[in-house]
Every structure is written in structure tokens, then in C-alpha cells.
C-alpha positions in Angstrom: 26.4 106.7 17.3 23.4 107.7 15.5 25.5 110.0 13.2 27.5 106.6 11.8 24.1 105.2 11.1 22.9 107.8 9.4 26.4 107.6 7.3 26.1 104.1 6.8 22.6 104.4 5.3 23.4 107.6 3.1 26.5 106.3 2.0 25.1 103.0 0.3 22.0 105.0 -0.9 24.4 107.6 -2.6 25.9 104.8 -4.3 22.5 103.1 -5.7 21.2 106.7 -6.8 24.6 107.2 -8.4 24.3 103.9 -10.2 21.1 104.9 -11.7 21.3 108.8 -12.8 25.3 108.6 -13.9 24.9 106.6 -16.8 27.1 103.2 -17.9 30.4 104.3 -17.7 33.3 104.9 -15.5 32.0 107.8 -13.5 29.0 105.8 -12.7 31.2 102.7 -11.5 33.3 104.7 -9.4 30.7 106.9 -7.6 28.6 103.5 -6.9 31.8 101.8 -5.6 32.6 105.3 -3.2 29.1 105.3 -1.8 29.5 101.4 -1.1 33.1 102.0 0.6 31.6 105.3 2.6 28.8 103.2 3.9 31.0 99.9 4.8 33.1 102.5 6.5 30.6 103.9 8.7 29.5 100.0 9.5 32.6 99.1 10.6 33.3 102.3 13.0 29.3 101.9 14.2 30.4 97.8 14.7 33.8 99.0 16.6 31.9 101.5 18.8 29.6 98.6 20.1 31.6 95.8 20.1 35.1 97.2 21.3 34.0 100.5 23.2 30.4 99.5 24.5 28.5 102.5 22.8 25.0 101.6 23.0 22.8 102.7 20.1 19.2 102.2 19.2 16.8 104.4 16.9 12.9 104.1 16.8 11.0 105.1 14.0 7.2 104.2 14.7 5.3 105.6 11.9 8.1 105.2 9.0 5.7 102.7 7.4 2.7 104.3 7.8 -0.3 102.0 8.8 1.9 98.9 8.5 3.9 100.2 11.1 7.4 100.9 11.8 10.8 100.1 12.1 13.6 99.9 15.4 16.8 99.7 15.5 19.2 98.5 18.0 23.1 97.5 18.2 24.0 95.2 20.6 27.2 93.4 20.7 26.4 90.0 18.9 24.9 92.2 16.0 28.0 94.3 15.9 30.1 91.1 15.3 28.1 90.5 12.2 27.5 94.2 10.9 31.6 94.2 11.5 32.2 91.3 8.9 29.9 92.4 6.6 31.4 96.1 6.3 35.0 94.6 6.3 34.2 92.2 3.2 32.1 95.3 1.7 34.7 97.7 1.4 37.3 96.0 -0.8 34.4 94.2 -2.6 33.2 97.5 -3.7 36.8 98.6 -4.9 37.5 95.4 -6.6 33.8 95.6 -8.4 35.0 99.3 -9.6 37.1 97.7 -11.9 35.5 94.2 -12.6 32.1 96.1 -13.6 34.3 97.6 -16.3 33.2 94.6 -18.3 29.6 95.8 -18.3 30.5 99.7 -19.7 27.6 101.0 -22.0 25.1 98.2 -20.9 22.4 98.3 -18.6 23.6 95.6 -16.5 25.9 98.2 -15.2 23.0 100.2 -13.5 21.5 97.1 -12.5 24.6 95.7 -10.6 25.4 99.3 -9.0 22.1 99.6 -7.7 21.6 96.3 -6.5 24.8 95.8 -5.0 24.4 98.9 -2.7 20.6 98.0 -1.7 22.1 94.3 -1.2 25.0 95.7 1.5 22.4 98.2 2.8 19.6 95.7 3.9 22.3 93.2 4.7 24.1 95.6 7.1 21.0 96.5 8.8 19.7 93.0 9.3 21.9 92.5 12.5 20.6 95.9 13.9 16.8 95.0 13.2 15.3 94.9 16.8 11.7 93.7 15.9 9.9 91.1 13.8 8.6 93.7 11.3 12.0 95.3 10.8 13.9 92.0 10.6 11.6 90.4 8.0 11.3 93.3 5.7 15.0 93.9 5.7 15.6 90.3 5.3 13.5 89.8 2.5 15.3 92.9 1.1 18.6 91.1 1.3 17.4 88.1 -0.4 16.0 89.8 -3.5 18.5 92.1 -4.2 20.8 89.2 -3.8 18.5 87.3 -6.5 18.8 90.5 -9.0 22.6 90.4 -8.7 22.5 86.7 -9.3 20.5 87.3 -12.4 23.0 89.7 -14.1 23.9 87.8 -16.9 19.9 86.5 -17.4 20.8 85.9 -20.9 22.6 82.3 -20.0 20.4 79.4 -19.2 22.4 78.1 -16.4 22.2 81.8 -14.6 18.4 81.9 -14.9 18.2 78.6 -13.7 20.4 79.4 -10.5 18.2 82.1 -10.1 15.1 80.1 -9.9 17.0 77.6 -7.8 17.7 80.6 -5.3 14.5 82.6 -5.2 12.6 79.3 -4.4 14.8 78.2 -1.5 14.8 81.9 0.0 11.2 82.2 -0.3 10.7 78.8 1.2 13.2 80.1 3.9 11.1 83.0 4.6 7.9 81.4 5.1 9.5 79.4 7.8 11.2 82.5 9.5 7.6 84.1 9.1 5.9 81.2 10.9 8.7 81.0 13.5 8.2 84.5 14.4 4.4 84.2 14.5 4.7 81.6 16.8 7.1 83.5 19.0 5.2 86.6 18.8 1.8 84.8 19.4 -0.1 87.7 18.9 1.6 90.4 21.1 4.0 93.4 20.2 6.9 92.4 17.9 9.9 93.9 19.5 12.5 91.5 20.6 12.5 93.0 23.9 8.8 91.6 24.2 9.9 88.1 22.1 12.3 87.5 25.3 9.9 88.3 27.8 7.3 86.0 26.6 9.6 83.0 25.4 9.6 81.4 28.9 6.0 81.2 29.0 5.6 79.4 25.6 4.9 75.7 26.1 7.6 73.4 25.3 6.0 71.9 22.3 5.7 76.0 20.6 9.5 76.5 21.5 10.7 73.2 19.7 8.5 74.1 16.5 9.9 78.0 16.7 13.5 76.5 16.5 12.8 73.8 14.1 11.4 76.7 11.5 14.1 78.9 12.6 16.5 76.0 11.9 14.9 75.5 8.4 14.7 79.2 7.3 18.0 80.4 8.4 19.8 76.9 7.6 18.4 77.1 4.2 20.4 80.7 3.8 23.4 79.6 5.3 23.7 76.6 2.9 23.6 73.7 5.4 23.0 70.3 4.0 20.5 69.2 2.7 19.3 72.7 2.4 22.6 73.8 0.1 21.0 73.3 -3.3 20.8 76.7 -4.4 24.5 77.7 -3.1 26.6 75.9 -5.9 24.5 77.2 -8.5 24.0 80.7 -7.3 27.4 81.7 -6.4 29.2 80.6 -9.5 26.5 82.4 -11.4 26.8 85.6 -9.8 29.4 88.6 -10.5 32.5 87.5 -8.7 32.6 90.5 -6.3 28.9 89.6 -5.3 30.0 85.8 -4.8 32.6 87.5 -2.2 29.8 89.2 -0.6 27.2 86.3 -0.5 29.6 83.7 0.7 31.8 86.0 2.9 28.6 87.9 4.3 25.3 86.9 3.3 25.3 83.4 4.1 26.6 84.5 7.7 23.2 85.9 8.5 21.8 82.6 8.8 24.3 81.7 11.5 23.3 85.3 13.2 19.7 84.4 12.7 20.1 81.1 14.6 22.0 82.4 17.6 19.6 85.6 17.8 16.7 83.2 17.8 18.2 80.2 19.7 20.3 81.6 22.6 18.8 85.5 22.7 15.0 85.2 22.1 14.6 81.8 23.1 17.2 81.6 25.9 18.3 78.1 24.8 16.6 75.0 25.1 16.8 71.2 25.2 19.8 69.3 24.2 18.4 67.8 21.2 18.4 71.2 19.7 22.5 71.3 20.0 23.1 67.8 19.1 20.8 68.0 15.9 22.6 71.5 14.9 26.0 69.7 15.6 25.2 66.9 13.7 24.0 68.7 10.7 27.3 70.8 10.7 29.4 67.8 10.8 27.5 66.3 8.1 27.5 69.4 5.8 31.6 69.9 6.5 32.5 66.4 5.4 30.0 66.5 2.5 30.8 70.0 1.5 34.9 69.2 1.5 34.2 65.7 -0.7 31.7 67.7 -3.5 34.5 70.3 -3.8 37.0 67.9 -4.1 35.2 66.7 -7.4 34.6 70.0 -9.1 37.0 71.4 -11.9 34.8 74.7 -11.8 37.0 76.9 -9.6 33.8 79.0 -8.7 31.6 75.9 -7.9 34.8 74.6 -5.7 34.8 77.6 -3.8 30.9 77.3 -3.5 31.4 73.8 -2.1 33.8 75.1 0.4 31.3 77.8 1.7 29.1 74.6 2.5 32.0 73.0 4.6 33.1 76.0 6.4 29.4 76.9 7.2 29.6 73.0 8.7 32.2 73.8 10.7 30.7 77.2 12.3 27.6 75.1 13.0 29.7 72.3 14.6 31.0 75.0 17.1 27.4 76.7 17.5 25.8 73.3 17.8 28.4 72.3 20.6 27.5 75.9 22.4 23.8 75.0 22.7 24.3 71.5 23.7 26.7 72.6 26.7 24.6 75.2 27.6 21.6 72.9 28.0 24.3 70.6 30.0 25.0 73.5 32.6 28.5 73.8 31.2 28.5 77.5 30.6 32.3 77.8 30.4 32.4 75.1 27.4 29.5 76.5 25.9 31.2 80.0 26.0 34.3 78.5 24.5 32.5 76.6 21.6 30.6 80.0 20.7 33.7 81.6 20.5 35.4 79.4 18.2 32.2 79.4 15.8 32.4 83.2 15.9 35.9 83.6 15.2 35.5 81.0 12.3 33.0 82.9 11.0 34.8 86.4 10.9 37.9 84.6 9.5 35.9 82.7 6.7 34.3 86.1 5.3 37.9 87.4 5.1 39.6 84.4 3.5 36.7 83.1 1.6 36.0 86.9 0.1 39.5 86.9 -1.0 39.5 83.5 -2.8 36.3 84.3 -5.0 37.9 87.6 -5.6 41.0 85.9 -6.8 38.7 83.5 -8.7 37.0 86.4 -10.4 40.4 87.7 -11.2 41.2 84.5 -13.1 37.8 84.6 -14.8 38.3 88.0 -15.7 41.7 87.2 -17.7 40.9 84.1 -19.2 37.0 84.0 -19.7 36.9 80.4 -18.3 35.9 79.0 -14.8 37.3 75.8 -15.9 40.7 75.0 -13.8 41.6 72.2 -16.7 42.0 75.0 -19.2 44.2 77.1 -16.9 47.8 76.3 -15.7 50.7 78.6 -15.5 48.8 81.5 -14.7 51.7 82.4 -12.0 53.7 83.8 -14.7 51.1 86.4 -15.8 49.2 87.2 -12.8 51.9 87.0 -10.0 49.8 89.5 -7.8 46.8 87.2 -8.1 48.6 84.1 -7.7 50.3 85.1 -4.3 47.4 86.6 -3.3 45.0 83.5 -4.1 47.9 81.3 -2.0 47.2 83.2 1.0 43.5 82.7 0.7 44.4 79.1 0.2 46.4 78.7 3.4 44.2 80.3 5.4 41.1 78.4 4.3 43.0 75.2 4.7 43.9 75.6 8.6 47.5 75.8 8.3 49.6 78.3 10.3 50.6 80.9 10.5 47.1 82.3 9.2 43.7 82.7 10.5 42.0 79.9 9.5 44.4 77.7 11.6 43.7 79.8 14.7 40.2 79.5 14.6 39.9 75.5 13.3 42.1 74.6 16.3 40.2 76.5 18.7 37.1 74.7 17.3 38.8 71.4 17.8 40.0 72.4 21.4 36.1 73.6 22.3 34.7 70.0 21.7 37.0 68.3 24.2 34.9 69.3 27.1 32.0 67.0 25.4 34.3 63.8 25.8 33.9 64.2 29.5 30.6 65.1 29.4 27.9 63.0 32.0 25.8 61.8 29.0 27.8 59.1 26.7 25.7 59.9 24.2 27.1 63.3 23.9 30.4 61.8 24.6 29.9 59.9 21.6 28.7 62.4 19.6 31.6 64.7 20.4 34.1 62.2 19.4 32.3 61.4 16.0 32.3 65.2 15.7 36.2 65.5 16.6 36.8 62.9 13.8 35.0 64.4 11.0 36.3 67.9 11.8 39.9 66.8 11.6 39.0 64.6 8.4 37.7 67.7 6.9 40.4 69.9 7.4 42.9 67.4 6.0 40.7 66.9 2.8 40.2 70.8 2.5 44.3 71.1 2.3 44.7 68.2 -0.3 41.5 70.1 -2.0 43.5 73.8 -2.5 46.6 71.9 -3.6 44.7 71.1 -6.3 43.0 74.1 -6.9 46.4 76.4 -6.7 48.4 73.6 -8.3 45.9 73.2 -11.2 45.0 77.0 -11.9 48.5 78.7 -11.4 51.4 76.2 -11.7 53.0 74.2 -14.4 52.4 75.4 -18.1 49.4 77.1 -20.0 47.0 74.5 -20.8 45.0 76.8 -23.4 45.5 79.8 -25.5 43.4 81.9 -22.9 45.8 80.7 -20.1 48.8 81.5 -22.2 47.8 85.0 -22.7 46.3 85.9 -19.2 47.2 89.1 -18.0 46.8 90.7 -14.3 44.2 92.2 -13.0 43.5 95.8 -12.7 45.0 97.8 -9.7 41.4 98.3 -8.1 40.8 94.6 -8.1 44.1 93.5 -6.9 43.6 96.5 -4.0 40.8 94.7 -3.0 42.2 91.5 -2.5 45.4 93.1 -0.7 43.0 94.6 1.8 41.5 91.1 2.5 44.8 89.4 2.6 46.2 91.7 5.2 42.6 91.2 7.2 43.7 87.2 7.3 47.2 88.4 8.6 45.6 90.5 11.3 42.9 88.0 12.4 45.8 85.8 13.1 48.3 87.9 14.8 45.5 89.7 16.5 44.2 86.6 18.1 44.9 87.4 21.7 42.8 90.7 21.4 40.0 89.2 19.4 39.0 86.1 21.6 38.5 88.3 24.9 36.4 90.1 22.9 34.5 87.3 21.4 34.2 85.9 25.0 32.6 89.0 26.3 29.7 88.7 23.3 28.8 85.2 24.0 29.3 85.1 27.7 25.6 86.8 28.3 23.9 84.0 25.8 25.2 81.4 27.7 24.4 82.5 31.7 28.4 83.5 32.1 28.6 86.4 34.1 32.9 86.4 33.7 34.6 86.0 30.4 35.7 82.5 30.2 38.5 82.0 27.7 41.4 84.6 27.8 44.7 84.1 26.3 47.8 84.6 28.9 51.4 85.1 28.1 53.0 82.8 25.5 49.5 82.4 23.4 47.9 79.9 26.1 44.3 79.8 26.0 43.1 79.0 29.6 39.6 78.4 30.5 38.1 77.5 34.2 38.5 73.5 34.9 41.8 73.4 32.7 39.9 71.5 30.0 41.2 73.4 27.2 44.5 74.8 26.2 45.6 76.4 23.0 49.1 76.0 23.2 51.9 75.4 26.3 53.1 78.5 27.6 56.9 79.2 26.7 59.4 77.2 28.6 61.5 79.4 31.4 64.9 78.5 31.7 
């Protein structure tokens, strides 16, 4: 495990170094991409070791930062899920970027993209391994600043500068809130996560509430929860498309990871209003995100607003899990958190695919305006087919992975209708309604996006002469499209593993949900069933 960790660091470091020293041509592009792919492959193997085989990993470097302190790393099952999704999106995005970045050959921007991309992937991959306050905050800030410089790649454009300023302001506001939350949680003692867990129970209720509120603001701003989403629809379209795929597919999920780590792992859960607030914010974000997306004609902005929508869906599940845990319904809490984690992984894959597809369209036509597209399926059949896979997945339509996790999320809210508190029952009914409405609007939005972009006749000379993307770009999209299929047909293996991840967080000693023969999802008490078993004759 330690060898894999060192390979992860060495892969990304070599990719960053190659970008700096090998010039601004094809050699630098490919060497930088291969370093990132090596780092991502090591990260995926490290995550599999921790999540699938239960291999433990920890590493302490107490003198690494001199007088400031040291760094501590530990990978548990929760961190492994987020390391896996980051690595899963990182490898195909880096391969895609080797072809996409050809437009910057001979320009200093190529060095900036290659170096910062690897720095971004390294710090983002290490965030789930951080095992102390200092380590976590340093890596979090490194992830934020490197992604800022990637957003600013085309800094000669006024809209890019504006997007970068919004992003920098929001990310630093969020960092200040996280710093305050960890200082309150630490209370002057050691900053290791083990010490924070041990000290959390002794905190006054008001202090615990303040820690959670600051964490919700800090992590919620990174995730893009409404009303903290204002940077997201500006920054994602401004960034290079493979960076957009990483920011939407992986980086905003670090906000979800942070809320789970602080709210459930370090604080051990809290009063019912924590979960109710998170659930309400998620429902509002999901519905408003899809409504904003329906009004967009900029293809990348449309996808960015759908990131807000899907973060809302994930947060609905997370809020329900926190709420059920506070009501001493651990099996229901586990099911809701499994649904949230599954949709987190699924969204990383299909949203990464969609942003790469949008980048191929932008690369071929030079525009993000869907009104100037049309008929692209003739010149770009591979891109059209792969974008269609992503569209079906994000719309929650069978048989792809988005359907599995959204249906699981829908089922996970049903126990709340029978909760002992009438207020909780009403909240769950409203959340179910908003979830169903969001799913319908999302499908309508992607009928629009795919139809206007790829079907009918070309509406501009750029669309008429559009060409297919380079093989490396298509290969990156194929990998993510294949992952959408695997995450769908492999649900009966994935859900039990995710149950093992969340069960300790809600005080459940044994896995709650499991897939039996016939794809029937059973839970204790019989409150949820994904599909009936096949009839026997």
C-alpha cells in the first residue's frame, strides 16, 4: 500500500515536472498526461485495496514541514470511495487532455495547464487521505489554488478573468469557514482526526452546532449548493473542458466528502435540524439547478447548472441520512447514505463524460452556443453517440447507472413518511415530490441539449464543417461511457460495499441493504425494495 501511495505522488509529480521542462510541444503534452495517468492508476489501486480488500494504510511525516509541523495520511473506506472516483475521472481526462491541449502548442499556456493539472490532481487525490487538521487544510487550499490557475488558462478573455475572480473569492471564503470550524473542533489540542473524534463529545452543544454550520458553508460552497453556487456556472465553462470534467466530476465531490467526514465521522452526528437543513438545501439546489439549466443555450453552462442539480440530489440523500441517524433509524440512514454515495460516484462518471463531449464539440466548432450547432451527428458520430450515453445516464433513464442511484435515492426517502415526527414526514413527502419533478425536468433538458446540438441540420458554417475529435479525446470518452455501463450492471456488487462504508458512520454493525437474487433490494423492516424478485412458475 505504501508503494502505491508513493507511486501516486511520483506519477503526478513527474507529470508536473515534464510539463515544465519538456517545452511546449507534443512531447510535453504526452509526458504530462502519462504522468497523470500513472498517478491516477496508482490511486485507483490504492482505493481498491482499502475499500474492497480492507487493506489498511497510514503514513506519518512529523517533520515534513519543519517548524510548522508534519503531515499525516490515512486511508479508510470513506476516503477510499472519494479517492476512487477522483482517480476514475482523472485518467481518461488526462488522456483526453493530451489531444485537447494541442491548441496550446508553442504557447506558455501549455506549461501552465500541464503543471497545474497534475498539481490539482495530486492535491485533490490526497484530500481524502488527510488525517489531521494541518494536512487537510493545506491540501484543500492546494486543490483550490491549482484549480483557480486552471480556470485562468485563457486569462486574456474578460469573462475568464471575471469567472476566476468569483471562484477565488468564494473558495477563500469557504476556506476561512473551514479554518474556523477546525479551530473550534480542535479546541487548542492536537489536530489529528483521532484526537478530534475523541474530543467531539465533550464540546458544548452550541459549539458543535457552530462547527457544523461553518463546515456546511465551507464545504457547501465547494460543492456548489444554492445559494453558494454563484462561482460554479462561471468557472466551469471558463476552464479547459477536461478541467471542467475534473472540477464537476471530482472536485465538487470533495465538498460532499468534507461534510460526511466532519458531520458524521468527527462529530458523530447531531440533532435533527442538521439533517433537515441539509436535505432542504439539497432539494432547493436540485430543483433550481435544473430550472436554470433549462434556460441555458451555452452547452457548458447548461452542464454546470446540472452539476448544481446533481449535488442537490446527493445532498438530499446525505441530509436524509443525517436526519434518520438523529431519529435512531440506523438502517434507513445507511440506505440514504448508500444512495448518496452511489450517486456521487455515478455523477462523477457521467458528468465527466458530458463535459468531455462538450469539449469535443467546442474543439470542432469553436462555439458553446447550441443555437449555432445542429447536425453534428453527421461529422461527429462518435462524440454524438457518447454524449447520448451521458445524456441517458444523467436523465436517470434505464438501463444506465443514473437510473440505479436515483431510484435508490427515491426508495431511501420512503422510511421518512412513517417517521415518528409529523414534520419529518411532511419534509420527506416534499423532498420526494421535488426529486420526481427534478428527474422529469432533467430528462426534458437533455432531450433539448442533444437534439439542438447533434440533430436536424447545421445552423452555422462551423457546424456544417465540424470534424470528429482526435483519437485520444474519443478514447477518454469511451472509458467513461464504459464506466457508466459497469456501474449499472455491477450495482449488486457495489451497493453492499458502500453499505460497509457507511454502516460504522451511523452505528450499524452489519450491512443494512443488500441485493438478493432478482435484483431485489431488501432492508430490515421491509421498508424498501428496489424491484420485485422474478416470478416463479
